[in-house]
C-alpha positions as CSV (number, residue, x, y, z in Angstrom):
1,M,5.3,43.5,88.6
2,G,3.8,40.1,89.1
3,K,6.0,37.6,87.2
4,E,6.0,35.0,89.9
5,K,8.7,32.3,90.0
6,K,7.5,28.8,91.0
7,E,8.8,28.5,94.5
8,R,7.6,27.1,97.8
9,I,5.7,29.4,100.2
10,V,8.1,30.7,102.9
11,L,6.8,31.6,106.3
12,L,8.6,34.6,107.8
13,S,9.8,34.8,111.4
14,K,8.9,37.7,113.7
15,R,12.3,39.2,113.1
16,E,11.9,39.0,109.3
17,I,8.4,40.5,109.6
18,A,9.8,43.4,111.6
19,K,12.2,44.1,108.8
20,M,9.3,43.9,106.3
21,R,7.4,46.4,108.4
22,R,10.3,48.8,108.2
23,A,10.6,48.4,104.4
24,G,6.8,48.8,104.1
25,R,6.8,51.9,106.2
26,L,9.4,53.4,103.9
27,A,7.3,52.5,100.9
28,A,4.3,54.2,102.4
29,E,6.3,57.3,103.1
30,L,7.6,57.4,99.6
31,L,4.1,57.4,98.2
32,D,3.1,60.2,100.6
33,H,6.1,62.2,99.3
34,L,5.4,61.6,95.6
35,E,1.7,62.5,96.0
36,K,2.8,66.1,96.3
37,M,4.0,65.9,92.6
38,V,0.8,64.6,91.2
39,K,-0.6,67.6,89.4
40,P,-1.2,68.8,85.8
41,G,2.0,69.6,83.9
42,V,4.3,67.1,85.7
43,S,5.9,64.3,83.7
44,T,5.9,60.7,84.9
45,L,9.7,60.7,84.5
46,A,10.0,63.6,86.9
47,I,8.1,61.6,89.5
48,N,10.3,58.6,88.8
49,D,13.5,60.6,89.2
50,E,12.3,62.1,92.5
51,A,11.4,58.6,93.8
52,E,14.9,57.4,92.9
53,R,16.6,60.3,94.6
54,W,14.4,60.0,97.8
55,T,15.0,56.3,98.0
56,K,18.8,56.5,97.7
57,E,18.9,59.3,100.3
58,R,17.4,56.9,102.8
59,G,19.8,54.1,102.2
60,A,17.4,52.0,100.2
61,K,17.3,51.0,96.6
62,S,14.5,50.7,94.0
63,A,13.6,47.0,93.3
64,P,12.0,47.7,89.9
65,L,15.2,49.3,88.5
66,G,16.8,46.7,86.3
67,Y,14.3,44.0,87.4
68,L,14.0,41.6,84.4
69,G,15.1,44.5,82.2
70,F,12.7,47.1,83.6
71,S,14.3,50.5,83.0
72,K,12.8,52.8,85.7
73,S,12.6,52.9,89.5
74,I,8.8,52.9,89.9
75,C,5.7,52.1,87.8
76,T,3.4,54.9,86.7
77,S,0.1,53.7,85.2
78,V,-2.1,56.5,83.8
79,N,-5.9,56.2,82.9
80,H,-6.3,53.1,80.8
81,V,-2.9,51.6,81.8
82,I,-3.6,48.7,84.2
83,C,-0.1,48.2,85.5
84,H,3.7,48.4,84.8
85,G,3.6,51.7,83.0
86,I,7.1,53.0,82.3
87,P,7.8,56.6,83.4
88,N,8.8,58.8,80.5
89,A,9.5,62.5,79.8
90,K,6.8,62.8,77.2
91,E,4.0,61.6,79.4
92,I,2.6,64.8,81.0
93,L,-0.2,64.6,83.5
94,K,-3.4,66.4,82.7
95,D,-6.3,67.6,84.8
96,G,-8.8,64.8,85.1
97,D,-6.2,62.0,84.8
98,I,-5.8,59.2,87.3
99,I,-2.4,57.7,88.0
100,N,-1.3,54.6,89.9
101,I,2.1,54.9,91.4
102,D,3.7,51.6,92.4
103,V,6.8,51.6,94.5
104,T,9.1,48.9,96.0
105,P,12.1,50.1,97.9
106,I,14.4,47.5,99.3
107,L,15.6,48.2,102.8
108,D,18.0,45.9,104.6
109,G,17.3,43.2,102.0
110,F,13.5,43.3,102.3
111,H,11.0,44.6,99.9
112,G,8.2,47.1,100.7
113,D,5.7,46.9,97.9
114,T,2.7,49.2,97.7
115,S,0.7,51.4,95.3
116,R,-2.1,53.9,95.2
117,T,-4.1,55.5,92.5
118,F,-4.2,59.4,92.7
119,F,-6.4,62.0,91.1
120,V,-4.7,64.6,88.9
121,G,-6.7,67.8,89.5
122,T,-10.4,67.2,89.4
123,P,-11.6,63.7,88.4
124,S,-14.7,62.8,86.5
125,P,-17.6,61.3,88.6
126,L,-16.9,57.9,86.9
127,A,-13.1,58.1,87.6
128,K,-13.8,59.1,91.2
129,K,-16.2,56.1,91.7
130,L,-13.8,53.7,90.1
131,V,-10.9,54.7,92.3
132,E,-13.0,54.7,95.5
133,I,-14.4,51.2,94.7
134,T,-10.9,49.9,93.9
135,K,-9.6,51.1,97.3
136,E,-12.6,49.5,99.0
137,C,-11.8,46.3,97.1
138,L,-8.3,46.2,98.6
139,Y,-9.6,46.5,102.1
140,R,-12.3,43.9,101.6
141,G,-9.6,41.6,100.3
142,I,-7.5,42.3,103.4
143,A,-10.5,41.7,105.7
144,A,-10.9,38.2,104.2
145,V,-7.4,37.2,105.4
146,K,-7.1,35.0,108.5
147,P,-5.1,31.9,109.5
148,G,-6.9,28.8,108.3
149,G,-8.7,30.7,105.5
150,K,-8.0,30.2,101.8
151,I,-6.5,32.3,99.1
152,G,-9.8,32.1,97.2
153,D,-11.6,34.0,100.1
154,I,-9.6,37.1,99.2
155,G,-10.4,37.1,95.5
156,A,-14.1,36.3,96.1
157,A,-14.5,39.2,98.4
158,I,-12.9,41.6,95.9
159,Q,-14.8,40.2,92.9
160,E,-18.2,40.2,94.5
161,Y,-17.9,43.8,95.5
162,A,-16.3,45.1,92.2
163,E,-18.8,43.3,90.0
164,G,-21.6,44.3,92.2
165,E,-20.7,48.0,91.5
166,G,-20.6,47.4,87.8
167,F,-16.8,47.1,87.3
168,S,-14.5,44.2,86.4
169,V,-11.5,42.5,87.9
170,V,-8.3,42.0,86.0
171,R,-7.3,38.3,85.7
172,D,-3.9,38.6,84.0
173,F,-2.0,40.1,87.0
174,V,-2.2,39.0,90.6
175,G,-0.8,39.6,94.1
176,H,2.3,37.6,95.1
177,G,4.5,36.5,97.9
178,V,7.2,39.0,98.8
179,S,10.1,39.3,101.3
180,R,13.8,39.1,100.4
181,V,12.5,38.0,96.9
182,F,10.4,40.5,94.9
183,H,8.0,38.0,93.5
184,T,7.4,34.5,94.8
185,A,4.7,32.1,96.0
186,P,1.8,32.3,96.6
187,H,-0.2,33.7,93.6
188,V,-3.0,35.8,95.0
189,P,-5.8,36.3,92.4
190,H,-8.3,39.1,92.9
191,Y,-11.2,36.9,91.7
192,G,-12.1,33.4,92.8
193,T,-14.2,31.2,95.0
194,R,-14.4,31.1,98.8
195,G,-12.9,28.0,100.3
196,K,-10.6,27.3,97.3
197,G,-6.9,27.7,96.9
198,K,-4.0,27.4,99.3
199,R,-4.5,27.6,103.0
200,L,-3.4,30.8,104.8
201,R,-0.9,30.3,107.6
202,S,0.6,32.6,110.1
203,G,3.9,34.0,108.8
204,M,2.8,34.2,105.2
205,V,3.5,37.6,103.6
206,F,2.1,38.6,100.3
207,T,0.6,41.5,98.4
208,I,-3.1,42.2,97.7
209,E,-3.3,44.6,94.7
210,P,-6.6,44.5,92.9
211,M,-6.7,46.1,89.4
212,I,-10.3,47.1,88.7
213,N,-11.5,48.2,85.2
214,E,-14.3,50.4,84.1
215,G,-15.1,48.1,81.2
216,T,-13.8,44.7,80.2
217,Y,-11.3,42.9,82.5
218,E,-9.3,41.9,79.4
219,A,-5.8,43.3,79.0
220,L,-3.4,43.9,76.2
221,L,0.4,44.1,76.5
222,L,2.2,46.9,74.6
223,P,5.3,46.2,72.5
224,D,7.6,47.4,75.3
225,G,6.8,44.1,77.0
226,W,5.7,45.7,80.2
227,T,2.9,48.2,79.9
228,A,-0.5,46.5,80.3
229,V,-3.6,48.4,79.1
230,T,-7.3,47.8,79.1
231,K,-8.4,46.1,75.8
232,D,-11.3,48.6,75.4
233,G,-9.3,51.7,76.3
234,K,-11.4,52.4,79.4
235,L,-10.1,53.4,82.8
236,S,-8.3,51.1,85.3
237,A,-7.4,51.7,88.9
238,Q,-5.3,49.8,91.5
239,F,-4.4,49.9,95.2
240,E,-1.8,47.6,96.8
241,H,-0.7,46.7,100.3
242,T,1.8,44.1,101.5
243,I,0.2,42.1,104.4
244,A,1.3,39.4,106.9
245,V,-1.0,36.6,108.1
246,T,-0.8,36.7,111.9
247,Q,-1.9,34.2,114.5
248,D,-5.2,35.9,115.0
249,G,-5.8,37.8,111.7
250,V,-3.8,40.1,109.4
251,E,-1.4,43.0,109.6
252,I,-0.9,45.6,106.9
253,L,2.9,46.1,106.6
254,T,2.9,49.0,104.2
255,L,1.5,51.7,106.5
256,R,3.1,54.8,108.1
257,D,3.4,54.9,111.9
């Protein structure tokens, strides 16, 4: 839900990163739980409602719910939807679909922000390749993070791999700083040039969340003001982790134990 406010980059303390780790772990567990529901015949609203129930049961709350007017607790982006799809009762998953589920529980004041793209039933060979390449893009972006590096190193690693495999990288939506605030500095584009952009420093915490398209990288925003779709109607996939820059590299905060 990358609508970043212009704010300074905040470096988190070890204590704050520990709280981010707890929130991130909860987010990862929520995605594991929701994965069981990803099957033909299930509505995206049913997945949303279970996410809300599960989150509340664990003493957390859903950051997307009410955020800038967003009406649901998670984002569900199916097939040609790039991001910010709004769960609804009429959207029923079908065999062969792909769906990105994006969750952000708030635990003890800190946001755990992560997403994965899942297969509904049996994917087409093209959908399978797109999703696998997108996941690899995420991990190549993460591998580019180190103190003293630059934001552009992340985007370059992702763009080089995605375009080398014949896919495109969405420009309109980027990763973002996250902690007590849902979206803050820095912007983290998933395309770019090595050695460019802000310098990475230990204590920075942000998301890397590449959105990779089958066809053109261009996006259209639907009249609901949230749902972004591919301009050519072709497939899009996304994976997201929240990471912390450490003194000697990078830590993924949105993992299970």
